[in-house]
C-alpha positions as CSV (number, residue, x, y, z in Angstrom):
1,M,-35.9,-135.1,-15.1
2,T,-35.1,-138.3,-17.0
3,A,-34.2,-141.7,-15.6
4,A,-30.8,-141.4,-17.1
5,S,-30.1,-138.1,-15.5
6,L,-31.4,-139.4,-12.2
7,S,-29.0,-142.4,-12.2
8,A,-26.1,-140.3,-13.3
9,S,-26.6,-137.5,-10.8
10,P,-23.8,-136.9,-8.2
11,R,-26.3,-137.4,-5.4
12,N,-27.3,-140.8,-6.5
13,L,-23.7,-141.8,-7.2
14,R,-22.9,-140.9,-3.7
15,L,-25.9,-142.9,-2.4
16,R,-24.7,-146.0,-4.3
17,A,-21.1,-145.6,-3.1
18,N,-22.2,-145.2,0.5
19,A,-24.9,-147.9,0.5
20,L,-22.4,-150.4,1.7
21,W,-22.8,-148.9,5.2
22,L,-26.2,-150.6,5.4
23,A,-24.3,-153.9,5.8
24,A,-22.5,-152.5,9.0
25,P,-25.0,-154.1,11.5
26,A,-24.6,-157.5,9.7
27,I,-20.8,-157.2,9.6
28,A,-20.7,-156.2,13.3
29,F,-23.1,-159.0,14.4
30,L,-21.1,-161.7,12.5
31,I,-17.8,-160.4,13.8
32,V,-18.9,-160.6,17.4
33,F,-20.9,-163.8,17.2
34,F,-19.3,-165.7,14.4
35,L,-15.7,-164.6,13.6
36,I,-14.6,-164.1,17.2
37,P,-16.0,-167.3,18.6
38,V,-14.6,-169.4,15.8
39,G,-11.3,-167.6,16.0
40,R,-11.1,-168.1,19.8
41,L,-11.9,-171.8,19.5
42,L,-9.1,-172.2,16.9
43,F,-6.7,-170.3,19.2
44,L,-7.5,-172.7,22.1
45,S,-5.8,-175.4,20.0
46,V,-2.4,-173.7,20.3
47,Q,-2.9,-172.5,23.9
48,G,-1.3,-174.3,26.9
49,D,-2.7,-174.6,30.5
50,T,-0.8,-171.4,31.5
51,G,-1.8,-169.4,28.5
52,N,1.4,-169.9,26.6
53,L,1.5,-171.0,22.9
54,T,2.1,-174.7,22.4
55,A,1.9,-177.4,19.8
56,E,1.3,-180.2,22.3
57,H,-2.3,-180.7,21.4
58,Y,-1.4,-181.1,17.7
59,S,1.4,-183.5,18.8
60,R,-1.3,-185.7,20.5
61,L,-3.2,-185.6,17.2
62,L,-0.2,-186.6,15.1
63,H,0.7,-189.5,17.4
64,T,-2.8,-191.0,17.8
65,E,-3.9,-193.2,15.0
66,V,-7.6,-193.3,15.9
67,Y,-8.0,-189.6,15.1
68,W,-6.6,-190.0,11.6
69,R,-8.8,-193.0,11.1
70,I,-11.8,-190.9,12.0
71,L,-10.6,-188.1,9.7
72,I,-10.4,-190.6,6.9
73,I,-13.9,-191.9,7.7
74,T,-15.2,-188.4,7.7
75,F,-13.7,-187.6,4.3
76,R,-14.9,-190.9,2.8
77,I,-18.5,-190.6,4.0
78,A,-18.6,-186.9,3.0
79,G,-17.1,-187.7,-0.4
80,L,-19.4,-190.6,-1.1
81,T,-22.4,-188.5,0.0
82,A,-21.5,-185.7,-2.4
83,F,-20.8,-188.2,-5.2
84,F,-24.1,-190.1,-4.9
85,S,-26.1,-186.9,-4.3
86,L,-24.8,-185.5,-7.6
87,L,-25.1,-188.8,-9.5
88,L,-28.6,-189.5,-8.4
89,G,-29.8,-185.9,-8.3
90,Y,-28.5,-184.8,-11.7
91,P,-31.3,-186.4,-13.7
92,L,-33.9,-184.9,-11.3
93,A,-32.4,-181.4,-11.6
94,Y,-32.2,-181.8,-15.4
95,W,-35.9,-182.8,-15.6
96,L,-37.0,-179.9,-13.4
97,S,-35.0,-177.4,-15.5
98,Q,-36.8,-178.5,-18.7
99,L,-40.3,-177.8,-17.2
100,R,-42.2,-174.6,-17.8
101,E,-41.7,-172.2,-14.9
102,N,-45.2,-172.6,-13.3
103,R,-45.0,-176.4,-13.5
104,R,-41.4,-176.4,-12.2
105,N,-42.3,-174.3,-9.2
106,Q,-45.1,-176.8,-8.3
107,M,-42.8,-179.8,-8.7
108,L,-40.1,-178.1,-6.7
109,L,-42.2,-178.6,-3.5
110,L,-41.4,-182.3,-3.9
111,V,-37.8,-181.4,-3.3
112,L,-38.2,-178.5,-0.9
113,V,-40.4,-180.4,1.6
114,P,-37.8,-183.2,2.1
115,F,-35.0,-180.6,2.1
116,W,-36.5,-178.5,4.9
117,T,-37.9,-181.5,6.9
118,S,-36.0,-182.0,10.1
119,Y,-32.9,-184.1,9.9
120,L,-34.1,-185.8,13.1
121,V,-37.4,-186.7,11.5
122,K,-35.6,-188.1,8.4
123,A,-33.1,-190.1,10.6
124,F,-36.0,-191.4,12.6
125,A,-37.8,-192.5,9.4
126,W,-34.8,-194.4,8.1
127,M,-34.4,-196.2,11.5
128,L,-38.0,-197.4,11.0
129,L,-37.2,-198.5,7.4
130,L,-33.7,-200.1,7.9
131,G,-33.9,-201.7,11.3
132,N,-33.8,-205.5,11.7
133,Q,-37.5,-205.4,12.4
134,G,-38.0,-202.4,10.0
135,V,-40.3,-202.1,7.1
136,L,-37.8,-203.2,4.4
137,N,-36.7,-206.4,6.2
138,R,-40.4,-207.2,7.0
139,L,-41.4,-206.8,3.4
140,L,-38.5,-208.8,2.0
141,G,-39.0,-211.5,4.7
142,G,-42.7,-211.6,4.1
143,A,-42.1,-212.1,0.3
144,G,-39.8,-215.0,1.0
145,I,-36.8,-213.2,-0.6
146,I,-34.6,-213.4,2.5
147,D,-34.5,-215.9,5.4
148,G,-33.1,-213.5,8.1
149,P,-32.9,-209.7,8.5
150,L,-30.4,-207.9,6.3
151,P,-27.8,-205.7,8.1
152,L,-29.1,-202.4,6.7
153,M,-28.3,-200.2,9.7
154,Y,-25.5,-199.5,12.1
155,N,-23.0,-199.7,9.2
156,E,-21.7,-197.5,6.3
157,F,-24.6,-198.5,4.1
158,G,-27.2,-197.1,6.5
159,V,-25.1,-193.9,6.9
160,I,-24.7,-193.3,3.2
161,V,-28.4,-193.9,2.5
162,G,-29.4,-191.5,5.2
163,M,-26.8,-188.9,4.3
164,V,-27.7,-189.0,0.5
165,H,-31.4,-188.7,1.4
166,A,-30.6,-185.6,3.4
167,M,-28.1,-184.0,1.0
168,M,-29.6,-184.8,-2.4
169,P,-32.2,-182.0,-2.3
170,L,-29.4,-179.5,-1.6
171,A,-27.5,-180.8,-4.7
172,V,-30.6,-180.6,-6.9
173,L,-31.5,-177.1,-5.7
174,T,-28.0,-176.0,-6.4
175,M,-27.7,-177.6,-9.9
176,M,-31.1,-176.7,-11.2
177,P,-30.7,-172.8,-11.5
178,V,-27.5,-173.4,-13.6
179,M,-29.3,-175.8,-15.8
180,S,-32.3,-173.5,-16.2
181,G,-29.9,-170.8,-17.5
182,I,-28.4,-173.0,-20.3
183,D,-29.5,-171.8,-23.8
184,T,-31.3,-174.7,-25.3
185,R,-30.6,-173.3,-28.8
186,L,-27.0,-174.5,-28.5
187,S,-28.2,-178.1,-28.4
188,Q,-30.6,-177.5,-31.2
189,A,-27.8,-176.1,-33.3
190,A,-25.8,-179.2,-32.6
191,G,-28.8,-181.3,-33.8
192,T,-29.0,-179.4,-37.1
193,L,-25.3,-180.4,-37.7
194,G,-26.1,-184.1,-37.3
195,A,-25.5,-184.8,-33.6
196,N,-27.9,-187.2,-32.0
197,G,-29.6,-186.8,-28.6
198,A,-26.8,-188.5,-26.7
199,H,-24.0,-186.4,-28.3
200,R,-26.0,-183.2,-27.9
201,F,-26.3,-183.9,-24.2
202,W,-22.7,-185.0,-23.4
203,M,-20.9,-182.7,-25.8
204,V,-22.9,-179.5,-25.4
205,Y,-25.3,-179.5,-22.4
206,F,-23.3,-181.4,-19.8
207,P,-20.1,-179.2,-20.0
208,L,-22.3,-176.2,-19.5
209,S,-23.9,-177.7,-16.4
210,I,-20.5,-178.6,-14.7
211,P,-20.4,-175.3,-12.7
212,G,-23.7,-176.2,-11.1
213,M,-22.5,-179.7,-10.4
214,A,-19.3,-178.4,-8.8
215,A,-21.2,-176.0,-6.6
216,G,-23.6,-178.7,-5.5
217,G,-20.7,-181.0,-4.8
218,L,-19.0,-178.3,-2.8
219,L,-22.0,-177.6,-0.6
220,T,-23.0,-181.2,0.0
221,F,-19.4,-182.1,0.8
222,I,-18.9,-179.3,3.3
223,T,-22.3,-179.9,4.9
224,S,-21.5,-183.6,5.2
225,L,-18.1,-182.9,6.8
226,G,-19.8,-181.4,9.9
227,F,-22.8,-183.8,10.0
228,F,-23.4,-186.0,13.1
229,I,-27.2,-186.7,13.3
230,V,-27.3,-189.5,10.7
231,P,-24.0,-191.2,11.7
232,A,-25.1,-191.1,15.4
233,F,-28.4,-193.0,14.7
234,L,-27.7,-195.0,11.5
235,G,-24.0,-195.8,11.9
236,G,-21.8,-197.8,14.3
237,R,-18.4,-197.2,15.8
238,Q,-16.7,-197.6,12.5
239,Q,-18.7,-194.7,11.1
240,T,-17.9,-192.2,13.8
241,M,-17.3,-188.8,12.2
242,L,-15.3,-185.8,13.3
243,A,-18.3,-183.8,14.5
244,Q,-19.3,-186.6,16.9
245,L,-15.8,-186.6,18.3
246,I,-16.0,-182.8,18.9
247,I,-19.2,-183.2,20.8
248,I,-17.6,-185.9,23.0
249,Q,-14.5,-183.7,23.7
250,V,-16.7,-180.8,24.9
251,Q,-19.7,-182.4,26.6
252,E,-18.1,-185.5,28.2
253,L,-14.3,-184.8,28.5
254,V,-14.5,-181.0,28.7
255,N,-11.3,-180.8,26.7
256,W,-11.7,-177.4,25.0
257,A,-8.1,-177.4,23.6
258,F,-8.4,-180.7,21.8
259,A,-11.9,-179.8,20.6
260,G,-10.2,-176.7,19.1
261,V,-7.7,-179.0,17.3
262,L,-10.5,-181.1,15.8
263,A,-12.5,-178.0,14.9
264,T,-9.4,-176.7,13.1
265,M,-9.1,-179.9,11.2
266,L,-12.8,-179.7,10.1
267,L,-12.5,-176.0,9.2
268,V,-9.3,-176.5,7.2
269,S,-10.9,-179.4,5.3
270,A,-13.8,-177.1,4.4
271,L,-11.5,-174.3,3.3
272,I,-9.4,-176.6,1.2
273,A,-12.5,-177.8,-0.6
274,C,-13.4,-174.1,-1.2
275,W,-9.9,-173.4,-2.4
276,I,-10.1,-176.3,-4.9
277,Y,-13.4,-175.1,-6.2
278,N,-12.2,-171.5,-6.5
279,H,-9.1,-172.7,-8.3
280,L,-11.1,-174.8,-10.8
281,F,-14.3,-172.8,-11.2
282,G,-13.8,-169.3,-9.6
283,L,-15.6,-169.0,-6.3
284,A,-15.0,-165.2,-6.4
285,S,-17.1,-165.0,-9.6
286,L,-20.1,-166.2,-7.7
287,S,-20.0,-163.2,-5.4
288,A,-18.3,-160.4,-7.4
289,G,-19.7,-161.1,-10.8
290,N,-16.2,-161.4,-12.4
291,S,-13.3,-163.4,-11.4
292,T,-9.8,-162.1,-11.8
293,T,-8.4,-165.5,-11.7
294,D,-7.8,-167.3,-15.0
295,K,-9.9,-170.5,-14.9
296,T,-9.1,-171.5,-18.5
297,S,-8.0,-175.1,-18.5
298,S,-5.1,-176.3,-20.7
299,A,-5.6,-177.6,-24.2
300,W,-4.7,-181.2,-23.3
301,T,-7.1,-181.2,-20.4
302,R,-10.0,-180.0,-22.6
303,R,-9.1,-182.6,-25.2
304,F,-8.9,-185.4,-22.6
305,G,-12.2,-184.3,-21.1
306,F,-14.1,-184.1,-24.4
307,A,-12.6,-187.5,-25.4
308,I,-14.2,-189.0,-22.3
309,L,-17.5,-187.3,-23.0
310,E,-17.5,-188.5,-26.6
311,K,-17.0,-192.1,-25.4
312,L,-19.9,-191.6,-22.9
313,A,-22.0,-190.2,-25.7
314,W,-21.4,-193.2,-28.0
315,A,-22.0,-195.6,-25.1
316,T,-25.3,-193.9,-24.1
317,S,-26.5,-193.9,-27.7
318,A,-25.7,-197.6,-28.1
319,V,-27.4,-198.6,-24.9
320,T,-30.6,-196.5,-25.4
321,N,-30.9,-197.7,-29.0
322,R,-30.5,-201.4,-28.1
323,F,-32.5,-201.6,-24.9
324,A,-34.8,-198.6,-24.7
325,G,-36.3,-198.6,-28.1
326,K,-39.7,-196.8,-28.2
327,S,-39.8,-196.5,-24.5
328,R,-36.7,-194.2,-24.4
329,G,-38.8,-191.1,-23.8
330,R,-40.3,-192.7,-20.7
331,L,-37.0,-193.5,-19.0
332,L,-36.3,-190.1,-17.5
333,P,-39.9,-189.6,-16.1
334,A,-39.7,-193.1,-14.6
335,Y,-36.4,-192.4,-13.0
336,V,-37.6,-189.1,-11.6
337,A,-40.7,-190.8,-10.1
338,L,-38.3,-193.3,-8.4
339,I,-36.1,-190.6,-7.0
340,V,-39.1,-188.6,-5.7
341,F,-40.3,-191.8,-4.1
342,F,-36.9,-192.1,-2.4
343,L,-37.1,-188.5,-1.1
344,V,-40.7,-188.3,0.0
345,V,-41.8,-191.8,1.2
346,P,-39.4,-192.3,4.1
347,T,-40.6,-189.1,5.7
348,L,-44.3,-190.0,5.1
349,M,-43.6,-193.4,6.8
350,V,-43.8,-191.8,10.2
351,I,-47.5,-190.8,9.7
352,P,-49.2,-194.2,10.1
353,I,-46.8,-195.1,12.9
354,A,-47.8,-191.9,14.8
355,F,-51.3,-193.3,14.9
356,T,-50.4,-196.8,16.1
357,S,-52.2,-198.5,18.9
358,S,-49.1,-200.5,19.8
359,D,-46.6,-199.6,22.5
360,F,-43.8,-200.4,20.1
361,L,-42.8,-199.2,16.6
362,E,-44.5,-201.6,14.3
363,F,-45.3,-201.4,10.6
364,P,-48.0,-201.8,9.6
365,P,-49.6,-200.7,12.8
366,P,-51.8,-203.4,14.5
367,G,-54.5,-200.7,15.1
368,Y,-55.0,-197.0,15.1
369,S,-55.1,-194.6,18.0
370,T,-54.5,-190.9,18.8
371,R,-53.1,-191.6,22.2
372,W,-49.5,-190.7,21.2
373,F,-50.6,-187.3,20.1
374,S,-52.5,-187.0,23.4
375,L,-49.3,-187.8,25.3
376,Y,-47.4,-185.2,23.3
377,F,-50.0,-182.4,23.8
378,N,-50.4,-183.3,27.5
379,S,-46.7,-183.4,28.2
380,P,-45.4,-180.2,29.9
381,I,-41.8,-181.1,28.7
382,W,-42.8,-181.5,25.0
383,I,-45.2,-178.5,25.0
384,S,-42.5,-176.3,26.7
385,A,-39.9,-177.3,24.1
386,T,-42.4,-176.7,21.2
387,V,-43.4,-173.2,22.5
388,R,-39.7,-172.3,23.0
389,S,-38.9,-173.4,19.5
390,F,-41.7,-171.3,18.1
391,G,-40.6,-168.2,20.2
392,V,-37.0,-168.6,19.3
393,A,-37.7,-169.2,15.6
394,F,-40.0,-166.1,15.4
395,A,-37.4,-163.9,17.1
396,T,-34.6,-165.4,14.9
397,A,-36.6,-164.8,11.7
398,I,-37.2,-161.1,12.6
399,A,-33.5,-160.5,13.5
400,A,-32.1,-162.5,10.5
401,T,-34.5,-160.9,8.0
402,V,-33.7,-157.4,9.2
403,I,-29.9,-157.9,9.4
404,G,-29.7,-160.0,6.2
405,G,-32.1,-157.7,4.3
406,F,-30.1,-154.5,5.0
407,A,-26.9,-156.4,4.0
408,A,-28.6,-157.5,0.7
409,L,-29.7,-154.0,0.1
410,A,-26.2,-152.7,0.6
411,I,-24.7,-155.2,-1.9
412,A,-27.4,-154.4,-4.4
413,R,-27.0,-150.6,-4.1
414,S,-23.2,-150.3,-3.6
415,R,-20.5,-150.1,-6.3
416,S,-17.7,-150.4,-3.8
417,R,-14.8,-152.7,-4.5
418,F,-15.4,-154.3,-1.1
419,G,-18.8,-155.5,-2.2
420,G,-17.5,-159.0,-3.1
421,V,-15.7,-159.3,0.3
422,V,-18.9,-158.4,2.1
423,F,-20.9,-160.8,0.0
424,A,-18.5,-163.7,0.9
425,F,-18.5,-162.8,4.6
426,M,-22.3,-162.9,4.6
427,L,-22.2,-166.5,3.2
428,A,-19.4,-167.6,5.5
429,P,-21.7,-169.1,8.2
430,M,-23.0,-171.4,5.5
431,I,-19.5,-172.6,4.6
432,V,-18.0,-173.1,8.1
433,P,-19.3,-176.4,9.6
434,R,-22.1,-175.8,12.1
435,I,-20.5,-177.8,14.8
436,V,-17.5,-175.4,14.8
437,I,-19.8,-172.4,15.1
438,A,-21.8,-174.1,17.9
439,V,-18.8,-175.0,20.0
440,G,-17.3,-171.5,19.5
441,L,-20.5,-169.9,20.6
442,F,-20.8,-172.2,23.6
443,Y,-17.3,-171.2,24.8
444,L,-18.2,-167.5,24.3
445,F,-21.7,-167.7,25.9
446,A,-20.3,-169.6,28.9
447,Q,-18.2,-166.5,29.7
448,M,-21.1,-164.1,28.9
449,G,-23.7,-166.0,30.9
450,L,-25.8,-166.7,27.8
451,V,-25.8,-170.5,28.1
452,A,-29.3,-171.9,28.9
453,T,-31.0,-168.7,27.8
454,N,-33.4,-168.0,25.0
455,L,-31.3,-165.0,24.0
456,G,-28.3,-167.3,23.4
457,L,-30.4,-169.6,21.2
458,V,-31.7,-166.6,19.2
459,I,-28.3,-165.2,18.6
460,G,-26.9,-168.6,17.6
461,H,-29.8,-169.4,15.2
462,T,-29.5,-165.9,13.7
463,V,-25.9,-166.5,12.8
464,L,-26.9,-169.6,10.9
465,S,-30.0,-167.9,9.3
466,I,-28.4,-164.7,8.0
467,P,-27.0,-166.4,4.8
468,F,-30.5,-167.7,3.9
469,T,-32.2,-164.3,4.3
470,F,-29.4,-162.5,2.7
471,V,-29.5,-164.7,-0.4
472,A,-33.3,-164.7,-0.6
473,I,-33.6,-160.9,-0.5
474,A,-30.5,-160.4,-2.7
475,A,-32.2,-162.6,-5.4
476,V,-35.3,-160.4,-5.4
477,L,-33.3,-157.2,-5.5
478,K,-31.5,-158.4,-8.6
479,G,-34.5,-157.5,-10.8
480,Y,-35.6,-154.4,-8.8
481,D,-35.9,-151.2,-10.8
482,W,-34.0,-148.6,-8.7
483,R,-35.3,-145.8,-10.8
484,L,-38.5,-146.0,-8.7
485,D,-36.5,-145.1,-5.5
486,Q,-34.7,-142.4,-7.4
487,A,-38.0,-140.9,-8.6
488,A,-39.4,-140.9,-5.0
489,A,-36.2,-139.2,-3.8
490,S,-36.4,-136.5,-6.4
491,L,-40.0,-135.7,-5.2
492,G,-38.6,-135.1,-1.7
493,A,-38.9,-138.4,0.0
494,G,-36.3,-139.2,2.6
495,R,-34.3,-142.4,2.7
496,F,-36.5,-144.1,5.3
497,Q,-39.7,-143.1,3.5
498,V,-38.4,-144.5,0.2
499,L,-37.4,-147.7,2.0
500,R,-40.8,-148.0,3.9
501,L,-43.1,-146.9,1.1
502,I,-41.4,-148.0,-2.1
503,T,-38.7,-150.6,-1.7
504,V,-40.1,-152.9,1.0
505,P,-43.6,-153.1,-0.5
506,L,-42.2,-154.0,-3.9
507,I,-40.0,-156.8,-2.6
508,R,-42.3,-157.9,0.3
509,G,-42.7,-161.4,-1.3
510,G,-39.0,-162.0,-1.1
511,V,-38.8,-160.5,2.5
512,I,-41.7,-162.7,3.7
513,S,-40.1,-165.8,2.0
514,A,-36.8,-164.9,3.7
515,F,-38.6,-164.6,7.0
516,L,-40.2,-168.0,6.6
517,F,-37.0,-169.7,5.6
518,A,-35.2,-168.2,8.6
519,F,-38.1,-169.5,10.8
520,V,-37.8,-173.0,9.4
521,T,-34.0,-172.9,9.8
522,S,-34.3,-172.0,13.4
523,F,-37.2,-174.3,14.2
524,D,-35.2,-177.3,12.9
525,E,-31.8,-176.3,14.3
526,L,-30.2,-178.8,16.6
527,T,-26.4,-178.2,16.7
528,I,-26.7,-174.9,18.5
529,A,-29.3,-176.2,20.8
530,I,-27.2,-179.2,21.9
531,F,-24.6,-176.8,23.4
532,V,-26.3,-173.5,24.1
533,S,-29.6,-174.9,25.6
534,G,-27.6,-176.2,28.6
535,G,-30.2,-179.0,29.1
536,L,-32.5,-176.4,30.7
537,K,-33.9,-174.6,27.6
538,S,-34.6,-177.5,25.3
539,T,-36.0,-176.8,21.9
540,L,-38.2,-179.3,20.1
541,P,-35.2,-180.7,18.1
542,K,-33.1,-181.0,21.2
543,Q,-35.9,-182.8,23.1
544,M,-36.3,-185.2,20.1
545,W,-32.5,-185.8,20.1
546,D,-32.6,-186.7,23.8
547,D,-35.5,-189.0,23.5
548,M,-34.1,-190.8,20.4
549,I,-30.8,-191.5,22.2
550,L,-32.7,-193.0,25.2
551,Q,-35.4,-195.0,23.5
552,L,-37.4,-195.0,20.3
553,N,-41.2,-194.9,20.9
554,P,-44.3,-193.9,19.0
555,T,-44.4,-190.5,20.7
556,L,-41.4,-189.5,18.6
557,A,-43.5,-190.4,15.5
558,A,-46.3,-188.1,16.7
559,V,-43.8,-185.3,17.3
560,S,-42.3,-186.0,13.8
561,V,-45.7,-185.6,12.2
562,V,-46.2,-182.3,14.0
563,V,-42.9,-181.0,12.8
564,L,-43.6,-182.2,9.2
565,V,-47.0,-180.5,9.2
566,I,-45.5,-177.2,10.4
567,V,-42.6,-177.2,7.9
568,T,-44.9,-178.2,5.0
569,A,-47.4,-175.4,5.9
570,I,-44.7,-172.8,6.0
571,L,-43.3,-173.9,2.7
572,L,-46.7,-173.8,1.1
573,V,-47.2,-170.3,2.4
574,A,-43.8,-169.2,1.2
575,D,-44.5,-170.6,-2.3
576,R,-47.9,-168.8,-2.3
577,L,-46.4,-165.5,-1.3
578,R,-43.5,-165.9,-3.8
579,R,-46.1,-166.1,-6.6
């Protein structure tokens, strides 16, 4: 029997049509622990004390100026973070996309390690760098450049620096695949027609890379909307963001209704950003393959855009010819080295401080000692939090890989018209701000008795990890030869046997990578732990959060080194298995 006849047989067509049922466990899980909690939280915003529908909570919002100020601050910080992440990250993504595949994969670790390093570790590193007695002020003061410490922290500058450092890897990892798929022969053809390097880039390459930029901007903007770690430690009162206000409403004021109002504002903001992206670039095409919406811009918009790009091309050409000269070819590598330094060095700063002999955070350390690691390893609280984090992360990785893997298999095998809807639903936890999901789950788990339980932590972390496992396995299945499964089925193998003996072994690299990424996602997760742990089942990030709020000390540096080593080791294993 030929491959063509196998793929065209009625039995295989039925298998492909019915394959969408493999996504049923993922859909059911997300409906119960994602859609319903978020929906109930939003419903609280229009519910009165007696259960009746009311708009009084929104009336309070409309008539209180401080909340609108915080909304504007949230939008401004998220917008500036997305802008600078794209602006500074674009050359790095471009440089990576031009490398050979093996070299590119090696260099990607310089982006992946900062990306997956705990946000708490990165915030702690920037506090060491930007403080009044921090590394930067000490270096500038020691060099005689400044007389007194510069205000680098507890203001918008500190927040933007920390946020861009956290979000730029996400922007780079989103833009780079689009850039790698651009046909370089188009730029070469423009060169044969007389276009110089600047015109080839701005008039040919840059327009083709705009979808990647837009996707990177969307993800960094939405993620920044629900961010609270960096503003909490590097910002002041004037940099309070909406997510911080939601935490206060739930934990301190126990005002669920108004927390629902603020969560609605945050969610609506994220959905508006998605709608704008879909209107301009076609969000549906990312999931379904083709978009039914016409995204063709008007003629005058195209002319206006290309006129701006042409001016940029002439300006770039003039500047590089006048100031760069023969060193023009070294500008991009030098810039990339500077950006990699910005991404990697702040995290590495915690390593020498973890070995300090001082009782305080000083750089450079006056002496070296391992006593802070001894305090960590001999502390029942820290060890309990670490063991819990490992256990929860392991259980989460198994659950998310199985659930997300079957959903990815369903999308890859199905030809149902609902495939695009299922795809979008699997990615929804990545789009909805985490703080909204966390508060919704807290409200649900409080009624189910799952607060302060390991099971509650596993469920919450699995909700957030499913999009990562789904995307990782779906990417591997894209290039899978389904005729191998069909051949095994034609020889009498059942569906489970085909899956166990053929499909899983051939995609095990992607499955293991998905498992490890889910593990890292859970191990580093703080938002769920702040609410669901109940203060009794603290994970390692939650314990770090509590200690950082109370007092900065070298023990936190030692813990940060432990977390950094664990995350780096997992990423190296994932990279090895991927190859």
